[in-house]
C-alpha positions as semicolon CSV with decimal commas, in nm:
position;residue;x (nm);y (nm);z (nm)
1;M;1,541;-3,198;2,469
2;S;1,343;-3,490;2,317
3;K;1,527;-3,813;2,253
4;L;1,453;-4,111;2,035
5;T;1,477;-4,465;2,169
6;L;1,498;-4,756;1,925
7;R;1,435;-5,121;2,007
8;L;1,620;-5,333;1,751
9;F;1,598;-5,677;1,911
10;G;1,259;-5,839;1,900
11;A;0,992;-5,640;1,718
12;F;1,111;-5,297;1,605
13;R;0,982;-5,006;1,812
14;A;1,061;-4,635;1,821
15;H;0,950;-4,418;2,114
16;D;1,042;-4,097;2,290
17;G;1,194;-4,071;2,636
18;S;0,855;-4,103;2,806
19;G;0,778;-4,431;2,632
20;K;0,527;-4,283;2,387
21;G;0,556;-4,456;2,052
22;V;0,651;-4,263;1,737
23;D;0,363;-4,308;1,494
24;G;0,364;-4,265;1,119
25;L;0,694;-4,438;1,037
26;S;0,693;-4,619;0,704
27;R;0,855;-4,960;0,670
28;R;1,152;-4,811;0,488
29;G;1,168;-4,531;0,743
30;Q;1,197;-4,792;1,018
31;G;1,463;-4,976;0,820
32;L;1,659;-4,652;0,769
33;L;1,657;-4,577;1,145
34;A;1,766;-4,931;1,229
35;Y;2,049;-4,923;0,977
36;L;2,183;-4,584;1,089
37;A;2,164;-4,686;1,457
38;T;2,409;-4,972;1,391
39;Q;2,665;-4,774;1,189
40;P;2,982;-4,610;1,327
41;D;2,885;-4,267;1,463
42;M;2,529;-4,350;1,344
43;R;2,630;-4,209;1,004
44;A;2,622;-4,356;0,652
45;E;2,703;-4,243;0,300
46;R;2,388;-4,116;0,127
47;T;2,426;-4,312;-0,196
48;L;2,478;-4,636;-0,006
49;V;2,163;-4,576;0,200
50;A;1,958;-4,516;-0,115
51;D;2,098;-4,834;-0,272
52;L;2,035;-5,031;0,047
53;L;1,668;-4,937;0,079
54;W;1,570;-4,919;-0,289
55;S;1,792;-5,179;-0,458
56;D;1,522;-5,251;-0,716
57;R;1,518;-4,894;-0,851
58;S;1,752;-4,690;-1,067
59;E;2,007;-4,469;-0,894
60;E;1,811;-4,154;-0,974
61;Q;1,483;-4,304;-0,850
62;A;1,650;-4,435;-0,532
63;R;1,795;-4,092;-0,453
64;A;1,457;-3,926;-0,509
65;S;1,288;-4,184;-0,285
66;L;1,546;-4,123;-0,013
67;R;1,487;-3,747;-0,030
68;Q;1,114;-3,802;0,012
69;E;1,161;-4,047;0,299
70;L;1,397;-3,809;0,481
71;S;1,141;-3,532;0,448
72;L;0,871;-3,752;0,600
73;L;1,096;-3,867;0,883
74;R;1,196;-3,512;0,976
75;R;0,830;-3,423;1,017
76;T;0,771;-3,731;1,232
77;L;1,081;-3,749;1,454
78;P;1,187;-3,503;1,727
79;D;1,377;-3,202;1,589
80;G;1,749;-3,255;1,544
81;V;1,744;-3,637;1,567
82;L;1,790;-3,701;1,193
83;E;2,022;-3,492;0,974
84;A;2,150;-3,516;0,618
85;N;2,366;-3,333;0,367
86;R;2,467;-3,406;0,007
87;Q;2,711;-3,678;0,116
88;H;2,578;-3,840;0,435
89;V;2,272;-3,923;0,644
90;W;2,306;-3,952;1,021
91;L;2,137;-3,970;1,360
92;A;2,256;-3,742;1,640
93;P;2,417;-3,997;1,881
94;E;2,348;-3,780;2,184
95;R;1,978;-3,780;2,095
96;V;1,935;-4,151;2,022
97;C;1,931;-4,450;2,257
98;V;1,939;-4,812;2,136
99;E;1,766;-5,054;2,373
100;T;1,906;-5,396;2,450
101;G;1,650;-5,675;2,465
102;E;1,550;-6,030;2,388
103;G;1,480;-6,186;2,050
104;D;1,637;-6,177;1,708
105;F;1,758;-5,860;1,544
106;L;1,452;-5,685;1,390
107;Q;1,244;-5,996;1,452
108;G;0,972;-6,041;1,190
109;F;1,095;-5,740;0,991
110;D;1,134;-5,761;0,615
111;L;1,167;-5,514;0,330
112;H;1,140;-5,561;-0,044
113;S;1,497;-5,456;-0,120
114;E;1,777;-5,700;-0,195
115;G;2,044;-5,478;-0,040
116;F;1,853;-5,438;0,287
117;E;1,774;-5,810;0,307
118;D;2,145;-5,893;0,261
119;W;2,234;-5,655;0,544
120;L;1,955;-5,793;0,763
121;R;2,078;-6,150;0,716
122;Q;2,431;-6,042;0,810
123;M;2,310;-5,868;1,125
124;R;2,101;-6,168;1,232
125;Q;2,404;-6,395;1,202
126;T;2,601;-6,199;1,464
127;E;2,704;-6,404;1,765
128;K;2,635;-6,193;2,071
129;P;2,264;-6,155;2,145
130;G;2,099;-5,855;2,305
131;T;2,291;-5,565;2,154
132;A;2,305;-5,409;1,809
133;K;2,609;-5,530;1,619
134;R;2,851;-5,348;1,398
135;S;3,074;-5,507;1,144
136;P;3,422;-5,580;1,281
137;A;3,658;-5,287;1,251
138;P;3,882;-5,316;0,946
139;A;4,251;-5,378;0,982
140;A;4,461;-5,069;1,039
141;R;4,583;-4,897;0,726
142;A;4,902;-4,696;0,749
143;S;4,896;-4,546;0,400
144;R;4,688;-4,490;0,089
145;P;4,452;-4,757;-0,050
146;S;4,483;-4,921;-0,390
147;L;4,256;-4,912;-0,695
148;A;4,239;-5,086;-1,033
149;V;4,056;-4,993;-1,353
150;L;3,912;-5,306;-1,516
151;P;3,866;-5,352;-1,893
152;F;3,536;-5,199;-2,005
153;D;3,270;-5,395;-2,190
154;E;3,200;-5,252;-2,535
155;F;2,884;-5,292;-2,742
156;G;2,796;-5,191;-3,096
157;V;3,149;-5,209;-3,244
158;G;3,367;-5,445;-3,438
159;E;3,576;-5,712;-3,264
160;N;3,907;-5,529;-3,317
161;D;3,789;-5,183;-3,212
162;M;4,026;-5,032;-2,956
163;F;3,821;-4,734;-2,836
164;A;3,727;-4,893;-2,499
165;D;4,090;-4,985;-2,432
166;G;4,188;-4,625;-2,503
167;V;3,930;-4,494;-2,257
168;V;4,054;-4,732;-1,986
169;E;4,413;-4,630;-2,059
170;E;4,329;-4,260;-2,023
171;I;4,128;-4,314;-1,701
172;T;4,411;-4,521;-1,550
173;S;4,665;-4,256;-1,645
174;A;4,449;-3,975;-1,500
175;L;4,393;-4,162;-1,173
176;S;4,763;-4,241;-1,144
177;R;4,831;-3,870;-1,101
178;V;4,604;-3,837;-0,797
179;H;4,850;-3,982;-0,539
180;D;4,570;-4,029;-0,282
181;F;4,560;-4,396;-0,378
182;H;4,786;-4,646;-0,553
183;V;4,669;-4,741;-0,903
184;I;4,741;-5,093;-1,026
185;A;4,912;-5,107;-1,364
186;R;4,676;-5,151;-1,659
187;Q;4,854;-5,468;-1,770
188;S;4,775;-5,645;-1,442
189;A;4,406;-5,558;-1,465
190;F;4,387;-5,669;-1,830
191;A;4,554;-6,001;-1,746
192;L;4,229;-6,108;-1,576
193;Q;4,015;-6,029;-1,883
194;G;3,803;-6,325;-1,990
195;Q;3,827;-6,504;-1,656
196;R;3,493;-6,567;-1,485
197;L;3,571;-6,401;-1,154
198;D;3,340;-6,201;-0,930
199;I;3,441;-5,863;-0,789
200;P;3,581;-5,989;-0,453
201;E;3,791;-6,249;-0,637
202;I;3,928;-5,987;-0,878
203;A;4,008;-5,757;-0,586
204;R;4,194;-6,038;-0,408
205;H;4,393;-6,125;-0,722
206;L;4,496;-5,763;-0,773
207;G;4,532;-5,678;-0,404
208;T;4,303;-5,375;-0,431
209;E;4,038;-5,222;-0,207
210;Y;3,854;-5,048;-0,492
211;L;3,775;-5,129;-0,853
212;V;3,651;-4,917;-1,143
213;E;3,441;-5,097;-1,404
214;G;3,232;-4,978;-1,693
215;S;3,076;-5,026;-2,033
216;I;3,065;-4,840;-2,363
217;R;2,774;-4,845;-2,608
218;R;2,806;-4,690;-2,952
219;A;2,538;-4,612;-3,206
220;G;2,652;-4,415;-3,509
221;E;2,818;-4,097;-3,385
222;R;2,673;-4,127;-3,036
223;V;2,852;-4,295;-2,746
224;R;2,733;-4,372;-2,393
225;I;2,994;-4,455;-2,128
226;S;2,881;-4,595;-1,793
227;V;3,134;-4,607;-1,508
228;Q;3,111;-4,719;-1,148
229;L;3,340;-4,739;-0,848
230;V;3,288;-5,053;-0,639
231;Q;3,412;-5,182;-0,305
232;G;3,647;-5,471;-0,371
233;S;3,549;-5,671;-0,062
234;N;3,179;-5,703;-0,147
235;G;3,116;-5,548;-0,489
236;R;2,899;-5,273;-0,343
237;A;2,868;-4,972;-0,576
238;L;3,006;-4,655;-0,418
239;W;2,953;-4,423;-0,714
240;S;2,826;-4,450;-1,069
241;E;2,786;-4,208;-1,357
242;R;2,681;-4,212;-1,720
243;F;2,839;-3,992;-1,986
244;D;2,670;-3,927;-2,321
245;D;2,882;-3,771;-2,593
246;R;2,962;-3,759;-2,965
247;L;3,243;-3,932;-3,150
248;D;3,376;-3,615;-3,311
249;D;3,740;-3,648;-3,201
250;L;3,825;-3,982;-3,038
251;F;4,134;-3,864;-2,855
252;E;3,968;-3,550;-2,723
253;L;3,665;-3,756;-2,612
254;Q;3,888;-4,003;-2,428
255;D;4,067;-3,717;-2,250
256;R;3,738;-3,550;-2,160
257;I;3,581;-3,867;-2,016
258;A;3,900;-3,957;-1,826
259;S;3,913;-3,609;-1,671
260;Q;3,552;-3,626;-1,550
261;V;3,585;-3,980;-1,416
262;A;3,910;-3,909;-1,232
263;G;3,769;-3,589;-1,084
264;Q;3,470;-3,772;-0,938
265;I;3,631;-4,100;-0,830
266;S;3,887;-3,933;-0,604
267;P;3,634;-3,773;-0,361
268;N;3,430;-4,093;-0,355
269;V;3,732;-4,303;-0,259
270;R;3,808;-4,042;0,006
271;A;3,451;-4,071;0,142
272;A;3,481;-4,450;0,159
273;E;3,815;-4,424;0,338
274;I;3,665;-4,179;0,589
275;D;3,382;-4,422;0,663
276;R;3,636;-4,701;0,697
277;A;3,849;-4,504;0,943
278;R;3,542;-4,431;1,156
279;Q;3,500;-4,803;1,219
280;R;3,816;-4,806;1,430
281;M;3,836;-4,659;1,778
282;P;4,019;-4,320;1,773
283;Q;4,301;-4,448;1,995
284;D;4,363;-4,737;1,750
285;R;4,378;-4,531;1,432
286;T;4,697;-4,490;1,232
287;G;4,826;-4,153;1,115
288;Y;4,656;-4,204;0,777
289;E;4,327;-4,295;0,946
290;L;4,351;-3,989;1,173
291;I;4,388;-3,768;0,865
292;M;4,082;-3,933;0,710
293;S;3,895;-3,880;1,039
294;A;3,975;-3,507;1,028
295;M;3,844;-3,454;0,674
296;P;3,464;-3,432;0,725
297;H;3,514;-3,190;1,015
298;F;3,758;-2,985;0,808
299;W;3,533;-2,909;0,512
300;T;3,213;-2,842;0,711
301;H;3,309;-2,476;0,764
302;R;3,184;-2,442;1,119
303;A;3,400;-2,332;1,411
304;E;3,329;-2,629;1,636
305;E;3,388;-2,878;1,353
306;N;3,712;-2,710;1,253
307;A;3,839;-2,749;1,611
308;I;3,769;-3,125;1,594
309;A;3,962;-3,143;1,265
310;V;4,262;-2,969;1,425
311;S;4,250;-3,216;1,715
312;F;4,263;-3,517;1,479
313;L;4,545;-3,355;1,278
314;D;4,743;-3,288;1,597
315;Q;4,717;-3,659;1,676
316;A;4,830;-3,745;1,322
317;I;5,131;-3,515;1,357
318;S;5,222;-3,680;1,689
319;Y;5,186;-4,021;1,523
320;D;5,426;-3,928;1,240
321;P;5,604;-3,592;1,296
322;A;5,782;-3,615;0,959
323;H;5,465;-3,647;0,750
324;P;5,392;-3,316;0,571
325;L;5,022;-3,373;0,493
326;P;4,876;-3,338;0,845
327;K;5,090;-3,028;0,898
328;A;4,967;-2,875;0,573
329;L;4,605;-2,957;0,650
330;K;4,635;-2,819;1,003
331;A;4,786;-2,500;0,857
332;W;4,485;-2,474;0,622
333;A;4,245;-2,535;0,914
334;L;4,416;-2,260;1,116
335;A;4,395;-2,027;0,815
336;Q;4,022;-2,098;0,810
337;Q;4,003;-2,000;1,177
338;C;4,136;-1,658;1,080
339;T;3,946;-1,599;0,758
340;Y;3,610;-1,709;0,899
341;L;3,645;-1,528;1,235
342;W;3,669;-1,839;1,451
343;T;3,953;-1,701;1,662
344;E;3,987;-1,398;1,889
345;T;4,360;-1,375;1,809
346;P;4,378;-1,379;1,427
347;K;4,729;-1,233;1,400
348;E;4,880;-1,502;1,623
349;V;4,689;-1,786;1,455
350;R;4,779;-1,648;1,111
351;Q;5,149;-1,663;1,201
352;Q;5,114;-2,016;1,337
353;A;4,944;-2,128;1,013
354;Y;5,215;-1,964;0,801
355;E;5,497;-2,132;0,993
356;L;5,328;-2,472;0,977
357;A;5,274;-2,438;0,602
358;N;5,644;-2,361;0,558
359;Q;5,737;-2,670;0,759
360;A;5,515;-2,882;0,534
361;A;5,660;-2,715;0,223
362;D;6,007;-2,848;0,309
363;E;5,882;-3,208;0,271
364;A;5,586;-3,170;0,031
365;R;5,758;-3,302;-0,280
366;D;5,489;-3,408;-0,531
367;H;5,199;-3,488;-0,299
368;V;4,905;-3,305;-0,454
369;L;4,681;-3,249;-0,151
370;T;4,978;-3,129;0,055
371;L;5,067;-2,876;-0,216
372;V;4,704;-2,759;-0,239
373;A;4,684;-2,713;0,139
374;I;5,010;-2,515;0,146
375;G;4,899;-2,293;-0,142
376;A;4,560;-2,236;0,023
377;T;4,722;-2,143;0,354
378;I;4,977;-1,901;0,210
379;S;4,709;-1,726;0,004
380;M;4,483;-1,685;0,309
381;V;4,737;-1,565;0,567
382;S;4,998;-1,371;0,368
383;D;5,042;-1,135;0,075
384;E;5,264;-1,387;-0,109
385;I;5,020;-1,443;-0,396
386;G;5,291;-1,551;-0,640
387;R;5,428;-1,812;-0,400
388;A;5,080;-1,945;-0,321
389;S;5,010;-1,969;-0,693
390;S;5,330;-2,168;-0,752
391;F;5,220;-2,438;-0,507
392;L;4,874;-2,461;-0,661
393;D;5,014;-2,464;-1,016
394;H;5,253;-2,745;-0,917
395;A;4,963;-2,944;-0,772
396;L;4,748;-2,898;-1,084
397;A;5,037;-2,986;-1,314
398;L;5,062;-3,317;-1,128
399;D;4,684;-3,372;-1,114
400;P;4,485;-3,147;-1,351
401;N;4,162;-3,304;-1,222
402;N;4,201;-3,198;-0,859
403;A;3,884;-3,002;-0,779
404;W;4,021;-2,858;-0,453
405;G;4,325;-2,723;-0,637
406;W;4,098;-2,546;-0,887
407;M;3,879;-2,417;-0,604
408;R;4,177;-2,257;-0,434
409;K;4,295;-2,114;-0,768
410;G;3,953;-1,952;-0,785
411;Y;3,993;-1,788;-0,447
412;L;4,343;-1,679;-0,542
413;G;4,187;-1,499;-0,839
414;I;3,944;-1,323;-0,603
415;Y;4,219;-1,218;-0,362
416;S;4,428;-1,075;-0,647
417;D;4,136;-0,907;-0,834
418;R;4,140;-1,137;-1,137
419;P;3,770;-1,234;-1,161
420;D;3,788;-1,392;-1,508
421;E;4,058;-1,634;-1,395
422;A;3,864;-1,702;-1,075
423;R;3,544;-1,778;-1,266
424;R;3,718;-2,028;-1,495
425;A;3,879;-2,200;-1,196
426;F;3,553;-2,233;-1,001
427;D;3,368;-2,359;-1,310
428;T;3,636;-2,624;-1,357
429;A;3,619;-2,733;-0,992
430;I;3,239;-2,766;-1,005
431;R;3,251;-2,960;-1,332
432;L;3,515;-3,201;-1,203
433;S;3,343;-3,276;-0,871
434;P;2,971;-3,192;-0,884
435;L;2,896;-3,367;-0,553
436;D;3,202;-3,244;-0,368
437;P;3,164;-3,185;0,008
438;Y;3,329;-2,847;-0,053
439;M;3,062;-2,755;-0,310
440;H;2,918;-2,481;-0,088
441;N;3,260;-2,311;-0,084
442;M;3,299;-2,345;-0,461
443;V;2,957;-2,189;-0,521
444;I;3,012;-1,906;-0,271
445;G;3,347;-1,841;-0,439
446;L;3,172;-1,819;-0,775
447;G;2,935;-1,564;-0,621
448;M;3,230;-1,367;-0,484
449;T;3,371;-1,361;-0,837
450;E;3,054;-1,194;-0,962
451;F;3,076;-0,950;-0,670
452;R;3,433;-0,863;-0,774
453;D;3,306;-0,806;-1,127
454;G;3,028;-0,572;-1,011
455;N;2,744;-0,813;-1,095
456;F;2,572;-0,760;-0,761
457;E;2,232;-0,923;-0,829
458;K;2,393;-1,235;-0,971
459;A;2,646;-1,245;-0,687
460;K;2,371;-1,228;-0,427
461;E;2,175;-1,511;-0,588
462;I;2,479;-1,740;-0,615
463;I;2,607;-1,675;-0,261
464;K;2,264;-1,747;-0,112
465;R;2,259;-2,075;-0,305
466;G;2,600;-2,160;-0,163
467;M;2,477;-2,092;0,190
468;E;2,188;-2,332;0,130
469;L;2,440;-2,600;0,030
470;G;2,641;-2,538;0,350
471;P;2,401;-2,501;0,645
472;G;2,568;-2,315;0,929
473;V;2,818;-2,131;0,707
474;Q;2,779;-1,798;0,888
475;W;3,079;-1,618;0,739
476;A;2,900;-1,574;0,405
477;Y;2,676;-1,311;0,562
478;R;2,972;-1,072;0,523
479;P;2,953;-1,043;0,142
480;L;2,572;-1,041;0,154
481;I;2,586;-0,732;0,376
482;A;2,814;-0,550;0,133
483;I;2,623;-0,666;-0,177
484;N;2,288;-0,550;-0,040
485;M;2,443;-0,214;0,053
486;A;2,580;-0,180;-0,301
487;L;2,230;-0,254;-0,435
488;G;2,075;0,006;-0,206
489;L;1,881;-0,264;-0,017
490;E;1,952;-0,128;0,329
491;D;1,686;-0,332;0,513
492;E;1,824;-0,658;0,372
493;A;2,178;-0,547;0,450
494;M;2,083;-0,470;0,809
495;A;1,910;-0,809;0,846
496;A;2,223;-0,984;0,719
497;A;2,434;-0,771;0,955
498;R;2,220;-0,877;1,253
499;A;2,262;-1,243;1,163
500;F;2,635;-1,191;1,117
501;K;2,678;-1,011;1,450
502;D;2,467;-1,275;1,628
503;A;2,712;-1,538;1,500
504;H;3,015;-1,320;1,591
505;P;2,936;-1,110;1,901
506;G;3,167;-0,814;1,945
507;V;3,298;-0,827;1,588
508;T;3,467;-0,510;1,461
509;I;3,594;-0,380;1,128
510;Q;3,951;-0,399;1,256
511;R;3,915;-0,763;1,355
512;I;3,767;-0,844;1,014
513;I;4,061;-0,674;0,840
514;D;4,305;-0,862;1,066
515;S;4,132;-1,190;0,976
516;L;4,074;-1,161;0,602
517;P;4,343;-1,257;0,349
518;P;4,568;-0,946;0,337
519;T;4,552;-0,890;-0,039
520;F;4,172;-0,920;-0,036
521;S;4,107;-0,662;0,237
522;L;4,350;-0,419;0,074
523;T;4,210;-0,438;-0,280
524;F;3,835;-0,471;-0,223
525;S;3,727;-0,154;-0,046
526;I;3,357;-0,188;-0,136
527;Y;3,345;-0,501;0,079
528;I;3,474;-0,331;0,395
529;D;3,276;-0,011;0,327
530;G;2,954;-0,210;0,305
531;L;3,018;-0,361;0,648
532;R;3,082;-0,014;0,791
533;K;2,761;0,126;0,645
534;A;2,566;-0,167;0,795
535;G;2,680;-0,067;1,143
536;V;2,971;-0,299;1,215
537;P;3,178;-0,092;1,464
538;E;3,528;0,020;1,370
539;T;3,709;-0,105;1,682
């Protein structure tokens, strides 16, 4: 298996294991490899990479440039060395070696990008020569981070107009319901208005790790609201979005903008906290940091990644046995093992997940993600649809902008044969969090809704799109088999069945029934019949 060796001290050089240089790397491609090689787990958030390498371009242009550069690098580098998804870009650590050597870090290297030059200066100021440096690990965090919404700038209105203040009030209120982070009271943030402070100074004054800032421009009946989430320590933008709308109903507009902002800020704070936790050695992580460490493995929807998530959650439970969240998330992960055929003993694992969810339920109180995880688990491993719905409804009453809660409401609609409700729930989840790491599951769920409704062509198209968003999601071959059979496309059904059986050797109809959510397998006979017709053995 080919490896990539990078020399970062002295003049940059990339070569394979035999010493042969890798030709055809652009300057930004070299910079991207050097940056990733110095990051924890050789992984970085995609938006930050784009901003780092193309600081002089708009966000949209930077993202497009990154896509193009990644395409070029994949054609140049050995297969499997560089990977990317919608959220992150990374090097495979087992395939990459960083050479020690003499000289300055990336000696003689420069790049016309302010963000990259700032990072390069920081790296060159490190004390220990001869090895690639990483920023010091952050201090341990035992609980949720804090966030403040700053007053928005407003243009094109009179001095006494209060629309911007109303938007900030609604965003602050919506974020306060999330419970994944502590939101500073609006009065404290407004107390700093008019003071000439930079972002790190504001963050220190308020004691926050993250800040939300924005601006509002009005022209007649049109309004443009720009919002961004920034890192308090350095002012680095983690997420930004622009909303264009009409001033038809001010209160409805404020609610609508607040809902969209809250829905998108939460997953971006979570992504930043995951990256932060990665900077600490696993044995030094707190229970909160162990939960954050489990997250990216949890939502990937691959058997080996799910096992890593369970391992981190077991450590979090040992760290704090009374905390309900790691128990609820582990229960959800075990439910996934059943539903997606990652276990040879689905009945035993299903019971374990159910018991763990009940333990978490005793202490869940009003923690939204815990409630969502419990509701998800109960819906996947039992026939208690009403009880599962009560947990999800409670979560969404507390935080109506929780995309994962709406996603699970969508699947609940599929399990209970209510496709219209499922469709509305999935549409809401996708609208609230359009870059969510669970997007592949939301889209596949939307396809399953069309399948339930008998719209086979549309279902097939949507499910295939979901599989493209989640590379390695093998379980989605199951509905494709049944859909193609329903369409009379036997050759395509058989091809999907071969891929499915290759991913799950020895799979049988009985094991599938034992693994699927009970209400789903009982009420959706066309699904199971399609698998039978495609040659999946009965027992």
